[in-house]
Structures are given as C-alpha cells and as structure tokens.
C-alpha positions in Angstrom: -0.2 0.0 0.0 1.3 3.6 -0.8 3.0 5.8 1.9 0.8 8.6 3.0 0.8 11.4 1.9 -0.3 12.8 5.6 2.6 14.1 7.1 3.2 17.7 8.6 4.5 20.2 6.4 3.7 18.0 3.6 1.5 20.1 1.5 -2.1 18.6 -0.9 -3.5 19.8 -3.3 -3.1 22.4 -2.0 -4.1 22.2 2.2 -1.0 23.8 4.0 -1.2 20.0 6.8 -0.3 21.1 10.1 -0.1 18.7 14.0 -2.3 16.8 13.6 -4.5 17.0 16.7 -5.9 14.1 16.8 -5.5 9.8 16.8 -9.7 8.2 16.3 -10.2 4.7 16.4 -11.3 5.0 12.4 -9.6 8.5 11.3 -7.0 11.3 12.0 -7.7 14.9 12.7 -5.2 17.1 11.0 -4.9 21.3 11.6 -4.6 22.9 7.8 -3.7 25.8 6.4 -4.8 26.9 2.9 -4.0 30.2 1.2 -7.0 31.1 -0.3 -9.3 30.3 2.7 -9.1 32.0 5.7 -11.3 30.2 8.1 -9.9 27.9 11.0 -9.2 24.0 9.0 -8.8 20.6 9.8 -8.4 17.5 7.5 -10.4 13.7 8.4 -8.3 11.4 7.3 -9.9 8.1 7.5 -7.0 4.8 9.0 -7.0 2.4 5.7 -3.6 0.7 7.0 -3.6 -2.8 5.7 -5.3 -4.5 9.4 -7.8 -1.4 10.0 -12.0 -2.1 9.5 -13.0 -2.6 6.6 -15.8 -0.6 8.5 -13.7 2.8 8.2 -13.3 3.0 4.6 -17.0 2.8 4.4 -18.1 5.4 6.4 -14.7 7.5 6.0 -17.2 7.5 1.8 -20.0 7.4 3.8 -18.9 11.2 5.1 -17.6 12.3 1.9 -20.7 11.7 0.7 -23.1 13.5 3.0 -20.7 16.4 4.7 -20.9 18.5 0.9 -25.1 18.7 0.7 -24.8 20.5 4.3 -25.4 23.7 5.5 -26.3 25.7 8.4 -25.0 26.7 11.3 -25.1 22.9 13.0 -22.8 21.3 10.7 -19.4 22.1 9.8 -18.9 24.3 6.9 -17.2 21.5 4.0 -14.3 22.9 1.7 -12.1 19.5 0.6 -12.5 16.5 -0.5 -9.8 14.1 -1.2 -10.5 10.5 -3.1 -9.2 7.2 -2.2 -7.0 6.9 -5.7 -4.9 9.5 -4.4 -5.3 10.2 -0.7 -9.2 10.1 0.4 -10.4 13.8 3.3 -12.3 15.8 3.4 -11.8 19.3 4.8 -14.3 21.1 7.4 -14.3 24.4 9.8 -12.4 23.9 12.3 -15.2 25.0 15.1 -12.8 26.0 18.0 -13.4 25.1 22.1 -14.0 20.9 22.8 -16.8 18.5 22.7 -19.3 18.1 25.1 -17.6 15.2 25.9 -15.0 17.2 28.1 -17.7 18.2 30.0 -18.5 14.6 31.6 -16.9 15.0 34.9 -19.1 18.0 35.6 -21.5 16.1 36.4 -24.4 16.3 37.2 -25.5 20.2 35.8 -28.1 21.8 37.0 -31.7 20.7 35.4 -32.0 24.6 33.7 -28.5 24.6 32.0 -29.2 20.9 30.8 -32.6 22.1 29.9 -31.3 24.8 27.7 -28.2 22.4 26.1 -30.4 19.8 25.2 -32.8 22.0 23.7 -29.7 23.8 21.0 -29.3 19.6 20.1 -32.4 19.3 19.6 -32.7 22.4 17.9 -29.1 20.8 15.8 -31.7 17.7 14.8 -34.1 19.2 13.3 -31.9 20.8 11.3 -30.6 18.4 10.1 -33.6 16.2 9.5 -34.3 18.1 7.7 -32.3 18.2 5.7 -32.5 13.7 5.0 -29.8 13.4 7.2 -30.3 10.8 9.5 -26.9 11.0 12.4 -26.5 7.9 14.3 -23.7 8.7 16.4 -26.0 11.5 19.5 -23.1 11.4 21.4 -21.1 13.8 24.2 -17.8 13.6 21.5 -20.1 14.3 18.5 -21.1 17.9 20.0 -20.0 21.3 20.0 -20.5 24.2 20.8 -20.0 27.2 18.5 -18.9 30.9 20.3 -22.3 32.7 18.6 -24.6 29.1 20.6 -25.6 27.2 18.1 -25.1 23.2 18.9 -22.5 21.8 15.9 -23.6 18.0 15.0 -19.9 16.4 14.2 -18.7 12.8 12.9 -21.2 11.9 9.4 -18.8 8.0 9.2 -23.1 6.0 9.8 -25.0 8.2 9.4 -28.2 7.6 6.7 -29.4 10.6 3.6 -32.8 9.7 2.7 -31.1 10.9 -1.0 -27.9 8.6 -1.2 -26.9 4.9 -1.4 -26.5 4.0 2.5 -23.4 1.6 1.7 -23.1 0.5 5.4 -25.8 -1.3 4.8 -25.4 -2.4 2.2 -21.7 -4.1 2.8 -22.3 -4.3 6.3 -25.2 -6.8 8.3 -24.6 -5.6 12.0 -25.2 -2.2 13.0 -22.7 0.3 13.9 -23.0 2.7 16.5 -22.5 3.7 19.6 -23.8 1.3 21.7 -25.7 3.1 25.7 -26.6 5.7 22.5 -27.7 3.4 20.3 -32.1 3.1 19.6 -32.9 0.1 19.4 -35.1 -0.8 16.1 -31.0 -0.4 15.1 -30.9 -3.8 15.6 -33.7 -4.7 13.0 -31.4 -2.8 10.5 -33.7 0.8 10.8 -31.3 3.7 9.6 -34.0 5.9 8.0 -36.3 6.5 10.8 -35.1 10.4 12.6 -36.5 9.5 16.1 -33.8 6.6 16.4 -31.8 10.0 17.1 -34.6 11.4 18.8 -33.8 8.4 21.6 -30.6 9.0 21.7 -30.9 12.1 21.9 -32.9 10.8 25.1 -30.4 8.8 26.6 -28.3 12.0 26.2 -29.6 13.6 28.5 -31.0 11.3 30.6 
C-alpha cells in the first residue's frame, strides 16, 4: 500500500498540513491551512492501512458523500474532499472549543443548564433531519457548541442520507454505533427513521 501523503509540512491539493490534533479509532484529524481560505480548517483522514477495520473506509465514504450536502450553523462547513485513488480526506471548518464529552466530569449539571443545552442539540438535530440526514451517533463526543451558542453535530461516518445509497447498510449486516446511545430499532437494521436520533438524545439528557 502506498505511503500516506499526510505528514506535517506536506502540501496536498493546496492545503498545507500542520500538526495532528487527534488520533481516533477510524480517522485522524490534522490542522491545515490554505492560501485562499481564511477560516480555521481541519483535515480528516481515514485509517486505511492494511489490517484496519474495513468499516472505517465505508463510513468515511459516507462522510465524504454527506458533508458537502450539509449547510447551516449546526454542521461544520465543508471545503474539500480527496478521493481514495490518491489520498482520501475531507477538509472542514475547525470549530473552536471542545466536545460535550469534556463536560462529563462536571456531572450532574443544573437542571436549567441541561434543559437549555439539550434544547440546542434538539434544534441542531431538527435542522439535520430537514436536510434528509439521520445522524446515528448522537453522543457527547459528537457535539460541540459555537461561540455564538448553537450546537454543532460532528462525525457523519455512521449517518444515513435519504437521497444517497446507504453504504453501511449494503456492506455490513451488523449495526454500527455507540451501544449505550443506540436506539433499539437499529438492531433490526432500521436506519431511515429520525426518531432514532431522538432516542439517543433522550439517553444523552438522562
């Protein structure tokens, strides 16, 4: 397999690769800059080395398909996509701050704060559902908040788009997701019902 083109200092399709800011189980995140883009950027790169989980590749393909179709303050802005023939990646807006996962040590939080926070996440999900997408991985590490207050849903590798082929459904028989937050119907292969996200939101609130 060809050596990855992603390393600090490299230039790929005009993007200058900076530091690796996150090593995940299915992808890595790199800070990048581009001379024509003033916004702070992240490049997400799938883990595709020999022996890696094949689901990582399929889920990344779904993210590549879905992200360019999303608009609005509740999703990260999309800037570019690289194909698997050379180097797979997506470049998205780098949202300041941390995910909701970092708040877990603060639990329990006050009722009113939790109510407002979940209301913002519900608003973000409603916007996503209007754009024909079921997220399917609503959990603390998939949620951020803009400085202006809006909730932002990140990580679309497990998502379903009503107007696109569902590659995860086609390629794999087992459901993918984070078990404690997963809606029961997911175990039966149902992936096109936005109420699955509402179940996960209820678990999150609890």
